N, CA, C and O atoms as a Tinker XYZ file with bonds, in Angstrom:
   448  protein
     1  N    -17.918000    1.310000   -9.155000    73     2
     2  CA   -17.837000    2.487000   -8.302000    64     1     3
     3  C    -16.382000    2.711000   -7.896000    63     2     4     5
     4  O    -15.592000    1.777000   -7.762000    81     3
     5  N    -16.070000    3.982000   -7.708000    73     3     6
     6  CA   -14.743000    4.351000   -7.230000    64     5     7
     7  C    -14.766000    4.380000   -5.711000    63     6     8     9
     8  O    -15.614000    5.045000   -5.115000    81     7
     9  N    -13.848000    3.670000   -5.084000    73     7    10
    10  CA   -13.698000    3.695000   -3.637000    64     9    11
    11  C    -12.597000    4.692000   -3.323000    63    10    12    13
    12  O    -11.492000    4.591000   -3.857000    81    11
    13  N    -12.894000    5.663000   -2.452000    73    11    14
    14  CA   -11.904000    6.694000   -2.162000    64    13    15
    15  C    -12.061000    7.214000   -0.746000    63    14    16    17
    16  O    -13.023000    6.896000   -0.046000    81    15
    17  N    -11.102000    8.012000   -0.347000    73    15    18
    18  CA   -11.178000    8.736000    0.907000    64    17    19
    19  C    -11.740000   10.121000    0.648000    63    18    20    21
    20  O    -11.886000   10.546000   -0.498000    81    19
    21  N    -12.050000   10.814000    1.725000    73    19    22
    22  CA   -12.645000   12.141000    1.606000    64    21    23
    23  C    -11.708000   13.129000    0.918000    63    22    24    25
    24  O    -12.169000   14.069000    0.271000    81    23
    25  N    -10.390000   12.924000    1.052000    73    23    26
    26  CA    -9.452000   13.840000    0.409000    64    25    27
    27  C     -9.561000   13.771000   -1.106000    63    26    28    29
    28  O     -9.470000   14.798000   -1.779000    81    27
    29  N     -9.755000   12.576000   -1.652000    73    27    30
    30  CA    -9.906000   12.459000   -3.102000    64    29    31
    31  C    -11.242000   13.044000   -3.553000    63    30    32    33
    32  O    -11.315000   13.713000   -4.584000    81    31
    33  N    -12.289000   12.792000   -2.787000    73    31    34
    34  CA   -13.588000   13.372000   -3.130000    64    33    35
    35  C    -13.500000   14.893000   -3.129000    63    34    36    37
    36  O    -14.020000   15.553000   -4.028000    81    35
    37  N    -12.845000   15.439000   -2.126000    73    35    38
    38  CA   -12.687000   16.893000   -2.047000    64    37    39
    39  C    -11.880000   17.431000   -3.223000    63    38    40    41
    40  O    -12.136000   18.541000   -3.691000    81    39
    41  N    -10.909000   16.662000   -3.706000    73    39    42
    42  CA   -10.093000   17.107000   -4.840000    64    41    43
    43  C    -10.932000   17.311000   -6.095000    63    42    44    45
    44  O    -10.548000   18.071000   -6.984000    81    43
    45  N    -12.079000   16.632000   -6.170000    73    43    46
    46  CA   -12.961000   16.798000   -7.331000    64    45    47
    47  C    -13.583000   18.190000   -7.388000    63    46    48    49
    48  O    -14.116000   18.594000   -8.421000    81    47
    49  N    -13.514000   18.910000   -6.292000    73    47    50
    50  CA   -14.110000   20.250000   -6.233000    64    49    51
    51  C    -13.080000   21.348000   -6.490000    63    50    52    53
    52  O    -13.445000   22.518000   -6.595000    81    51
    53  N    -11.816000   20.994000   -6.593000    73    51    54
    54  CA   -10.746000   21.972000   -6.743000    64    53    55
    55  C    -10.467000   22.246000   -8.219000    63    54    56    57
    56  O    -10.221000   21.317000   -8.989000    81    55
    57  N    -10.505000   23.518000   -8.612000    73    55    58
    58  CA   -10.242000   23.878000  -10.015000    64    57    59
    59  C     -8.860000   23.407000  -10.460000    63    58    60    61
    60  O     -7.871000   23.569000   -9.744000    81    59
    61  N     -8.812000   22.822000  -11.655000    73    59    62
    62  CA    -7.555000   22.400000  -12.241000    64    61    63
    63  C     -7.086000   21.014000  -11.844000    63    62    64    65
    64  O     -6.121000   20.508000  -12.417000    81    63
    65  N     -7.746000   20.383000  -10.872000    73    63    66
    66  CA    -7.332000   19.045000  -10.455000    64    65    67
    67  C     -8.004000   17.994000  -11.332000    63    66    68    69
    68  O     -7.351000   17.066000  -11.809000    81    67
    69  N     -9.288000   18.140000  -11.539000    73    67    70
    70  CA   -10.069000   17.221000  -12.367000    64    69    71
    71  C    -10.712000   18.015000  -13.498000    63    70    72    73
    72  O    -10.969000   19.210000  -13.355000    81    71
    73  N    -10.964000   17.366000  -14.591000    73    71    74
    74  CA   -11.747000   17.955000  -15.673000    64    73    75
    75  C    -13.218000   17.783000  -15.292000    63    74    76    77
    76  O    -13.672000   16.657000  -15.090000    81    75
    77  N    -13.976000   18.891000  -15.191000    73    75    78
    78  CA   -15.366000   18.796000  -14.719000    64    77    79
    79  C    -16.210000   17.744000  -15.434000    63    78    80    81
    80  O    -17.021000   17.072000  -14.797000    81    79
    81  N    -16.036000   17.594000  -16.731000    73    79    82
    82  CA   -16.819000   16.592000  -17.465000    64    81    83
    83  C    -16.460000   15.176000  -17.015000    63    82    84    85
    84  O    -17.326000   14.303000  -16.972000    81    83
    85  N    -15.197000   14.945000  -16.682000    73    83    86
    86  CA   -14.786000   13.629000  -16.199000    64    85    87
    87  C    -15.395000   13.340000  -14.823000    63    86    88    89
    88  O    -15.785000   12.208000  -14.540000    81    87
    89  N    -15.474000   14.359000  -13.977000    73    87    90
    90  CA   -16.103000   14.196000  -12.663000    64    89    91
    91  C    -17.573000   13.846000  -12.854000    63    90    92    93
    92  O    -18.090000   12.943000  -12.197000    81    91
    93  N    -18.246000   14.556000  -13.750000    73    91    94
    94  CA   -19.657000   14.297000  -14.011000    64    93    95
    95  C    -19.856000   12.855000  -14.486000    63    94    96    97
    96  O    -20.740000   12.158000  -13.986000    81    95
    97  N    -19.053000   12.409000  -15.434000    73    95    98
    98  CA   -19.169000   11.039000  -15.959000    64    97    99
    99  C    -18.873000   10.026000  -14.856000    63    98   100   101
   100  O    -19.604000    9.047000  -14.699000    81    99
   101  N    -17.813000   10.254000  -14.099000    73    99   102
   102  CA   -17.467000    9.344000  -13.009000    64   101   103
   103  C    -18.620000    9.204000  -12.022000    63   102   104   105
   104  O    -19.002000    8.093000  -11.654000    81   103
   105  N    -19.164000   10.326000  -11.603000    73   103   106
   106  CA   -20.246000   10.298000  -10.624000    64   105   107
   107  C    -21.525000    9.711000  -11.196000    63   106   108   109
   108  O    -22.144000    8.855000  -10.565000    81   107
   109  N    -21.931000   10.152000  -12.371000    73   107   110
   110  CA   -23.219000    9.736000  -12.922000    64   109   111
   111  C    -23.218000    8.320000  -13.474000    63   110   112   113
   112  O    -24.213000    7.606000  -13.348000    81   111
   113  N    -22.113000    7.906000  -14.084000    73   111   114
   114  CA   -22.100000    6.594000  -14.731000    64   113   115
   115  C    -21.522000    5.481000  -13.852000    63   114   116   117
   116  O    -21.782000    4.301000  -14.085000    81   115
   117  N    -20.743000    5.863000  -12.848000    73   115   118
   118  CA   -20.093000    4.847000  -12.021000    64   117   119
   119  C    -20.429000    5.005000  -10.538000    63   118   120   121
   120  O    -20.770000    4.029000   -9.869000    81   119
   121  N    -20.334000    6.207000  -10.037000    73   119   122
   122  CA   -20.594000    6.471000   -8.626000    64   121   123
   123  C    -19.339000    6.382000   -7.787000    63   122   124   125
   124  O    -18.295000    5.917000   -8.246000    81   123
   125  N    -19.456000    6.838000   -6.543000    73   123   126
   126  CA   -18.325000    6.883000   -5.629000    64   125   127
   127  C    -18.763000    6.367000   -4.264000    63   126   128   129
   128  O    -19.848000    6.691000   -3.781000    81   127
   129  N    -17.909000    5.567000   -3.655000    73   127   130
   130  CA   -18.054000    5.187000   -2.258000    64   129   131
   131  C    -16.912000    5.877000   -1.540000    63   130   132   133
   132  O    -15.742000    5.618000   -1.823000    81   131
   133  N    -17.253000    6.750000   -0.615000    73   131   134
   134  CA   -16.257000    7.556000    0.082000    64   133   135
   135  C    -16.198000    7.154000    1.548000    63   134   136   137
   136  O    -17.205000    7.192000    2.254000    81   135
   137  N    -15.010000    6.769000    1.999000    73   135   138
   138  CA   -14.798000    6.430000    3.402000    64   137   139
   139  C    -14.547000    7.728000    4.156000    63   138   140   141
   140  O    -13.610000    8.464000    3.847000    81   139
   141  N    -15.372000    7.999000    5.126000    73   139   142
   142  CA   -15.298000    9.233000    5.903000    64   141   143
   143  C    -14.580000    8.952000    7.218000    63   142   144   145
   144  O    -15.059000    8.184000    8.051000    81   143
   145  N    -13.439000    9.580000    7.385000    73   143   146
   146  CA   -12.668000    9.389000    8.616000    64   145   147
   147  C    -13.219000   10.242000    9.743000    63   146   148   149
   148  O    -13.880000   11.253000    9.505000    81   147
   149  N    -12.947000    9.834000   10.959000    73   147   150
   150  CA   -13.348000   10.582000   12.144000    64   149   151
   151  C    -12.796000   11.997000   12.054000    63   150   152   153
   152  O    -11.618000   12.194000   11.752000    81   151
   153  N    -13.644000   12.974000   12.316000    73   151   154
   154  CA   -13.222000   14.371000   12.303000    64   153   155
   155  C    -13.413000   15.062000   10.960000    63   154   156   157
   156  O    -13.185000   16.267000   10.856000    81   155
   157  N    -13.822000   14.335000    9.939000    73   155   158
   158  CA   -14.072000   14.932000    8.637000    64   157   159
   159  C    -15.571000   15.051000    8.422000    63   158   160   161
   160  O    -16.326000   14.128000    8.727000    81   159
   161  N    -15.992000   16.178000    7.902000    73   159   162
   162  CA   -17.414000   16.383000    7.628000    64   161   163
   163  C    -17.657000   16.253000    6.130000    63   162   164   165
   164  O    -17.873000   17.243000    5.431000    81   163
   165  N    -17.617000   15.026000    5.656000    73   163   166
   166  CA   -17.752000   14.762000    4.234000    64   165   167
   167  C    -19.150000   15.094000    3.734000    63   166   168   169
   168  O    -19.308000   15.542000    2.599000    81   167
   169  N    -20.153000   14.886000    4.554000    73   167   170
   170  CA   -21.522000   15.213000    4.133000    64   169   171
   171  C    -21.666000   16.716000    3.890000    63   170   172   173
   172  O    -22.373000   17.130000    2.972000    81   171
   173  N    -21.006000   17.523000    4.701000    73   171   174
   174  CA   -21.022000   18.974000    4.496000    64   173   175
   175  C    -20.369000   19.329000    3.167000    63   174   176   177
   176  O    -20.816000   20.241000    2.470000    81   175
   177  N    -19.309000   18.603000    2.821000    73   175   178
   178  CA   -18.621000   18.817000    1.547000    64   177   179
   179  C    -19.588000   18.667000    0.383000    63   178   180   181
   180  O    -19.518000   19.427000   -0.582000    81   179
   181  N    -20.495000   17.688000    0.465000    73   179   182
   182  CA   -21.477000   17.473000   -0.596000    64   181   183
   183  C    -22.366000   18.698000   -0.792000    63   182   184   185
   184  O    -22.734000   19.019000   -1.922000    81   183
   185  N    -22.709000   19.375000    0.280000    73   183   186
   186  CA   -23.614000   20.516000    0.202000    64   185   187
   187  C    -22.904000   21.806000   -0.172000    63   186   188   189
   188  O    -23.553000   22.766000   -0.590000    81   187
   189  N    -21.589000   21.847000   -0.032000    73   187   190
   190  CA   -20.830000   23.068000   -0.310000    64   189   191
   191  C    -20.411000   23.193000   -1.766000    63   190   192   193
   192  O    -20.038000   24.282000   -2.204000    81   191
   193  N    -20.464000   22.105000   -2.528000    73   191   194
   194  CA   -19.951000   22.133000   -3.901000    64   193   195
   195  C    -21.010000   21.611000   -4.873000    63   194   196   197
   196  O    -21.528000   20.505000   -4.717000    81   195
   197  N    -21.316000   22.424000   -5.869000    73   195   198
   198  CA   -22.398000   22.119000   -6.813000    64   197   199
   199  C    -22.240000   20.777000   -7.511000    63   198   200   201
   200  O    -23.210000   20.031000   -7.638000    81   199
   201  N    -21.025000   20.457000   -7.968000    73   199   202
   202  CA   -20.823000   19.214000   -8.718000    64   201   203
   203  C    -21.132000   17.993000   -7.844000    63   202   204   205
   204  O    -21.694000   17.009000   -8.324000    81   203
   205  N    -20.768000   18.061000   -6.574000    73   203   206
   206  CA   -21.052000   16.943000   -5.664000    64   205   207
   207  C    -22.519000   16.940000   -5.256000    63   206   208   209
   208  O    -23.148000   15.884000   -5.188000    81   207
   209  N    -23.059000   18.113000   -4.987000    73   207   210
   210  CA   -24.457000   18.201000   -4.567000    64   209   211
   211  C    -25.399000   17.695000   -5.657000    63   210   212   213
   212  O    -26.338000   16.952000   -5.376000    81   211
   213  N    -25.145000   18.099000   -6.898000    73   211   214
   214  CA   -26.037000   17.693000   -7.982000    64   213   215
   215  C    -25.935000   16.193000   -8.281000    63   214   216   217
   216  O    -26.813000   15.628000   -8.932000    81   215
   217  N    -24.875000   15.559000   -7.811000    73   215   218
   218  CA   -24.688000   14.115000   -8.023000    64   217   219
   219  C    -24.671000   13.331000   -6.715000    63   218   220   221
   220  O    -24.155000   12.214000   -6.664000    81   219
   221  N    -25.231000   13.912000   -5.662000    73   219   222
   222  CA   -25.160000   13.303000   -4.330000    64   221   223
   223  C    -25.807000   11.923000   -4.267000    63   222   224   225
   224  O    -25.443000   11.120000   -3.407000    81   223
   225  N    -26.739000   11.631000   -5.138000    73   223   226
   226  CA   -27.386000   10.307000   -5.141000    64   225   227
   227  C    -26.444000    9.208000   -5.638000    63   226   228   229
   228  O    -26.712000    8.018000   -5.473000    81   227
   229  N    -25.342000    9.635000   -6.246000    73   227   230
   230  CA   -24.360000    8.689000   -6.771000    64   229   231
   231  C    -23.123000    8.604000   -5.874000    63   230   232   233
   232  O    -22.137000    7.955000   -6.226000    81   231
   233  N    -23.183000    9.267000   -4.708000    73   231   234
   234  CA   -22.064000    9.270000   -3.768000    64   233   235
   235  C    -22.523000    8.623000   -2.473000    63   234   236   237
   236  O    -23.429000    9.120000   -1.804000    81   235
   237  N    -21.894000    7.519000   -2.130000    73   235   238
   238  CA   -22.224000    6.816000   -0.895000    64   237   239
   239  C    -21.144000    7.146000    0.138000    63   238   240   241
   240  O    -19.962000    6.885000   -0.087000    81   239
   241  N    -21.552000    7.713000    1.260000    73   239   242
   242  CA   -20.623000    8.041000    2.339000    64   241   243
   243  C    -20.664000    6.902000    3.361000    63   242   244   245
   244  O    -21.734000    6.533000    3.844000    81   243
   245  N    -19.505000    6.354000    3.683000    73   243   246
   246  CA   -19.402000    5.270000    4.657000    64   245   247
   247  C    -18.559000    5.786000    5.819000    63   246   248   249
   248  O    -17.404000    6.174000    5.640000    81   247
   249  N    -19.143000    5.786000    6.992000    73   247   250
   250  CA   -18.415000    6.226000    8.179000    64   249   251
   251  C    -17.419000    5.162000    8.605000    63   250   252   253
   252  O    -17.715000    3.968000    8.578000    81   251
   253  N    -16.250000    5.605000    8.993000    73   251   254
   254  CA   -15.212000    4.716000    9.491000    64   253   255
   255  C    -15.665000    4.169000   10.846000    63   254   256   257
   256  O    -15.911000    4.941000   11.774000    81   255
   257  N    -15.774000    2.864000   10.964000    73   255   258
   258  CA   -16.236000    2.262000   12.212000    64   257   259
   259  C    -15.113000    2.088000   13.223000    63   258   260   261
   260  O    -15.322000    2.207000   14.431000    81   259
   261  N    -13.929000    1.808000   12.717000    73   259   262
   262  CA   -12.760000    1.645000   13.579000    64   261   263
   263  C    -11.770000    2.726000   13.190000    63   262   264   265
   264  O    -11.375000    2.828000   12.029000    81   263
   265  N    -11.369000    3.537000   14.172000    73   263   266
   266  CA   -10.444000    4.622000   13.887000    64   265   267
   267  C     -9.142000    4.063000   13.326000    63   266   268   269
   268  O     -8.505000    3.208000   13.942000    81   267
   269  N     -8.757000    4.552000   12.156000    73   267   270
   270  CA    -7.575000    4.082000   11.460000    64   269   271
   271  C     -6.918000    5.283000   10.814000    63   270   272   273
   272  O     -7.544000    5.977000   10.012000    81   271
   273  N     -5.679000    5.536000   11.149000    73   271   274
   274  CA    -4.981000    6.712000   10.636000    64   273   275
   275  C     -4.244000    6.439000    9.332000    63   274   276   277
   276  O     -3.518000    7.305000    8.843000    81   275
   277  N     -4.417000    5.248000    8.758000    73   275   278
   278  CA    -3.758000    4.906000    7.506000    64   277   279
   279  C     -4.604000    5.433000    6.352000    63   278   280   281
   280  O     -5.823000    5.261000    6.329000    81   279
   281  N     -3.944000    6.072000    5.405000    73   279   282
   282  CA    -4.648000    6.542000    4.213000    64   281   283
   283  C     -3.807000    6.223000    2.989000    63   282   284   285
   284  O     -2.587000    6.089000    3.085000    81   283
   285  N     -4.453000    6.102000    1.849000    73   283   286
   286  CA    -3.716000    5.827000    0.618000    64   285   287
   287  C     -2.741000    6.959000    0.315000    63   286   288   289
   288  O     -1.666000    6.720000   -0.235000    81   287
   289  N     -3.107000    8.183000    0.668000    73   287   290
   290  CA    -2.211000    9.328000    0.458000    64   289   291
   291  C     -0.929000    9.146000    1.263000    63   290   292   293
   292  O      0.165000    9.371000    0.746000    81   291
   293  N     -1.056000    8.740000    2.521000    73   291   294
   294  CA     0.126000    8.529000    3.361000    64   293   295
   295  C      0.977000    7.373000    2.841000    63   294   296   297
   296  O      2.206000    7.442000    2.871000    81   295
   297  N      0.328000    6.314000    2.367000    73   295   298
   298  CA     1.065000    5.174000    1.823000    64   297   299
   299  C      1.849000    5.606000    0.593000    63   298   300   301
   300  O      3.037000    5.302000    0.477000    81   299
   301  N      1.197000    6.314000   -0.329000    73   299   302
   302  CA     1.887000    6.779000   -1.544000    64   301   303
   303  C      3.038000    7.723000   -1.197000    63   302   304   305
   304  O      4.109000    7.647000   -1.800000    81   303
   305  N      2.820000    8.608000   -0.232000    73   303   306
   306  CA     3.860000    9.558000    0.175000    64   305   307
   307  C      5.063000    8.820000    0.763000    63   306   308   309
   308  O      6.206000    9.136000    0.434000    81   307
   309  N      4.811000    7.842000    1.628000    73   307   310
   310  CA     5.920000    7.074000    2.203000    64   309   311
   311  C      6.716000    6.364000    1.123000    63   310   312   313
   312  O      7.947000    6.382000    1.142000    81   311
   313  N      6.026000    5.744000    0.189000    73   311   314
   314  CA     6.715000    5.025000   -0.883000    64   313   315
   315  C      7.540000    5.986000   -1.725000    63   314   316   317
   316  O      8.693000    5.698000   -2.048000    81   315
   317  N      6.963000    7.119000   -2.082000    73   315   318
   318  CA     7.680000    8.109000   -2.892000    64   317   319
   319  C      8.936000    8.615000   -2.178000    63   318   320   321
   320  O      9.913000    8.991000   -2.826000    81   319
   321  N      8.909000    8.621000   -0.848000    73   319   322
   322  CA    10.056000    9.093000   -0.066000    64   321   323
   323  C     11.010000    7.960000    0.325000    63   322   324   325
   324  O     11.987000    8.177000    1.040000    81   323
   325  N     10.713000    6.753000   -0.154000    73   323   326
   326  CA    11.580000    5.625000    0.136000    64   325   327
   327  C     11.411000    5.064000    1.536000    63   326   328   329
   328  O     12.287000    4.350000    2.023000    81   327
   329  N     10.290000    5.378000    2.198000    73   327   330
   330  CA    10.028000    4.904000    3.546000    64   329   331
   331  C      9.224000    3.601000    3.514000    63   330   332   333
   332  O      8.556000    3.297000    2.525000    81   331
   333  N      9.295000    2.862000    4.573000    73   331   334
   334  CA     8.592000    1.587000    4.660000    64   333   335
   335  C      7.087000    1.794000    4.850000    63   334   336   337
   336  O      6.652000    2.741000    5.505000    81   335
   337  N      6.313000    0.896000    4.269000    73   335   338
   338  CA     4.866000    0.866000    4.498000    64   337   339
   339  C      4.464000   -0.458000    5.149000    63   338   340   341
   340  O      3.286000   -0.816000    5.191000    81   339
   341  N      5.457000   -1.168000    5.649000    73   339   342
   342  CA     5.201000   -2.409000    6.381000    64   341   343
   343  C      4.286000   -2.092000    7.554000    63   342   344   345
   344  O      4.490000   -1.086000    8.232000    81   343
   345  N      3.321000   -2.894000    7.801000    73   343   346
   346  CA     2.309000   -2.742000    8.856000    64   345   347
   347  C      1.239000   -1.701000    8.514000    63   346   348   349
   348  O      0.275000   -1.546000    9.264000    81   347
   349  N      1.390000   -0.995000    7.411000    73   347   350
   350  CA     0.336000   -0.073000    6.968000    64   349   351
   351  C     -0.581000   -0.753000    5.965000    63   350   352   353
   352  O     -1.786000   -0.503000    5.942000    81   351
   353  N     -0.003000   -1.615000    5.137000    73   351   354
   354  CA    -0.772000   -2.368000    4.143000    64   353   355
   355  C     -0.293000   -3.816000    4.159000    63   354   356   357
   356  O      0.782000   -4.120000    4.676000    81   355
   357  N     -1.092000   -4.692000    3.596000    73   355   358
   358  CA    -0.760000   -6.120000    3.562000    64   357   359
   359  C      0.491000   -6.371000    2.721000    63   358   360   361
   360  O      0.789000   -5.619000    1.793000    81   359
   361  N      1.209000   -7.427000    3.057000    73   359   362
   362  CA     2.417000   -7.785000    2.308000    64   361   363
   363  C      2.127000   -7.994000    0.823000    63   362   364   365
   364  O      2.952000   -7.649000   -0.023000    81   363
   365  N      0.969000   -8.552000    0.503000    73   363   366
   366  CA     0.623000   -8.757000   -0.908000    64   365   367
   367  C      0.506000   -7.415000   -1.640000    63   366   368   369
   368  O      0.865000   -7.311000   -2.814000    81   367
   369  N      0.010000   -6.402000   -0.951000    73   367   370
   370  CA    -0.089000   -5.065000   -1.552000    64   369   371
   371  C      1.310000   -4.492000   -1.753000    63   370   372   373
   372  O      1.604000   -3.924000   -2.805000    81   371
   373  N      2.166000   -4.636000   -0.759000    73   371   374
   374  CA     3.550000   -4.157000   -0.869000    64   373   375
   375  C      4.243000   -4.828000   -2.047000    63   374   376   377
   376  O      4.935000   -4.171000   -2.825000    81   375
   377  N      4.053000   -6.140000   -2.176000    73   375   378
   378  CA     4.667000   -6.871000   -3.290000    64   377   379
   379  C      4.149000   -6.380000   -4.636000    63   378   380   381
   380  O      4.923000   -6.235000   -5.583000    81   379
   381  N      2.854000   -6.125000   -4.728000    73   379   382
   382  CA     2.270000   -5.628000   -5.973000    64   381   383
   383  C      2.852000   -4.255000   -6.319000    63   382   384   385
   384  O      3.240000   -4.009000   -7.461000    81   383
   385  N      2.909000   -3.374000   -5.337000    73   383   386
   386  CA     3.448000   -2.031000   -5.549000    64   385   387
   387  C      4.901000   -2.119000   -6.014000    63   386   388   389
   388  O      5.309000   -1.421000   -6.942000    81   387
   389  N      5.668000   -2.978000   -5.363000    73   387   390
   390  CA     7.083000   -3.133000   -5.718000    64   389   391
   391  C      7.239000   -3.736000   -7.111000    63   390   392   393
   392  O      8.046000   -3.258000   -7.908000    81   391
   393  N      6.475000   -4.778000   -7.405000    73   391   394
   394  CA     6.555000   -5.441000   -8.711000    64   393   395
   395  C      6.234000   -4.477000   -9.850000    63   394   396   397
   396  O      6.880000   -4.500000  -10.898000    81   395
   397  N      5.234000   -3.635000   -9.631000    73   395   398
   398  CA     4.791000   -2.711000  -10.680000    64   397   399
   399  C      5.419000   -1.326000  -10.553000    63   398   400   401
   400  O      5.081000   -0.410000  -11.303000    81   399
   401  N      6.332000   -1.182000   -9.600000    73   399   402
   402  CA     7.083000    0.056000   -9.381000    64   401   403
   403  C      6.158000    1.270000   -9.314000    63   402   404   405
   404  O      6.348000    2.253000  -10.029000    81   403
   405  N      5.158000    1.181000   -8.446000    73   403   406
   406  CA     4.167000    2.240000   -8.324000    64   405   407
   407  C      4.607000    3.314000   -7.333000    63   406   408   409
   408  O      5.343000    3.044000   -6.384000    81   407
   409  N      4.146000    4.517000   -7.572000    73   407   410
   410  CA     4.258000    5.656000   -6.640000    64   409   411
   411  C      5.668000    6.138000   -6.368000    63   410   412   413
   412  O      5.916000    6.761000   -5.336000    81   411
   413  N      6.570000    5.870000   -7.246000    73   411   414
   414  CA     7.916000    6.351000   -7.038000    64   413   415
   415  C      8.486000    6.858000   -8.355000    63   414   416   417
   416  O      8.193000    6.317000   -9.421000    81   415
   417  N      9.287000    7.884000   -8.272000    73   415   418
   418  CA     9.935000    8.415000   -9.476000    64   417   419
   419  C     11.283000    7.746000   -9.694000    63   418   420   421
   420  O     11.878000    7.868000  -10.764000    81   419
   421  N     11.762000    7.039000   -8.678000    73   419   422
   422  CA    13.038000    6.330000   -8.769000    64   421   423
   423  C     12.825000    4.883000   -8.347000    63   422   424   425
   424  O     13.126000    4.525000   -7.208000    81   423
   425  N     12.303000    4.032000   -9.257000    73   423   426
   426  CA    11.920000    2.664000   -8.886000    64   425   427
   427  C     13.039000    1.832000   -8.288000    63   426   428   429
   428  O     12.767000    0.964000   -7.459000    81   427
   429  N     14.285000    2.059000   -8.675000    73   427   430
   430  CA    15.387000    1.239000   -8.179000    64   429   431
   431  C     15.637000    1.492000   -6.692000    63   430   432   433
   432  O     15.930000    0.557000   -5.946000    81   431
   433  N     15.522000    2.747000   -6.259000    73   431   434
   434  CA    15.795000    3.107000   -4.862000    64   433   435
   435  C     14.635000    2.795000   -3.935000    63   434   436   437
   436  O     14.775000    2.869000   -2.714000    81   435
   437  N     13.503000    2.450000   -4.499000    73   435   438
   438  CA    12.277000    2.227000   -3.746000    64   437   439
   439  C     12.344000    0.943000   -2.931000    63   438   440   441
   440  O     12.632000   -0.120000   -3.480000    81   439
   441  N     12.082000    1.024000   -1.629000    73   439   442
   442  CA    12.070000   -0.137000   -0.729000    64   441   443
   443  C     10.839000   -0.074000    0.169000    63   442   444   445
   444  O     10.943000    0.452000    1.277000    81   443
   445  N      9.668000   -0.587000   -0.251000    73   443   446
   446  CA     8.514000   -0.531000    0.634000    64   445   447
   447  C      8.664000   -1.432000    1.846000    63   446   448
   448  O      7.767000   -1.491000    2.686000    81   447
């Protein structure tokens, strides 16, 4: 299963972001676990978009139990801008990102 935030799930409904057949295969053959942050109506999203609604049995919505403003999108954005992600993710994650030069177009200047 794909673990994602509501922003990634919502991106599956936007034309040109995903290939519809790939979304169908992802949902039907693998499934999605979506972390729903406070203030987001992810369940409503399922009912507003046909591709998600028709595959809703393969989408597990998990409510955030502890309010946390950290998101993978924010982490990737900080790294791409050369900003620190210390205290946002574990040191082992920072080391992995740095070792594999992820999320940056200029790996040498990158300092997570």
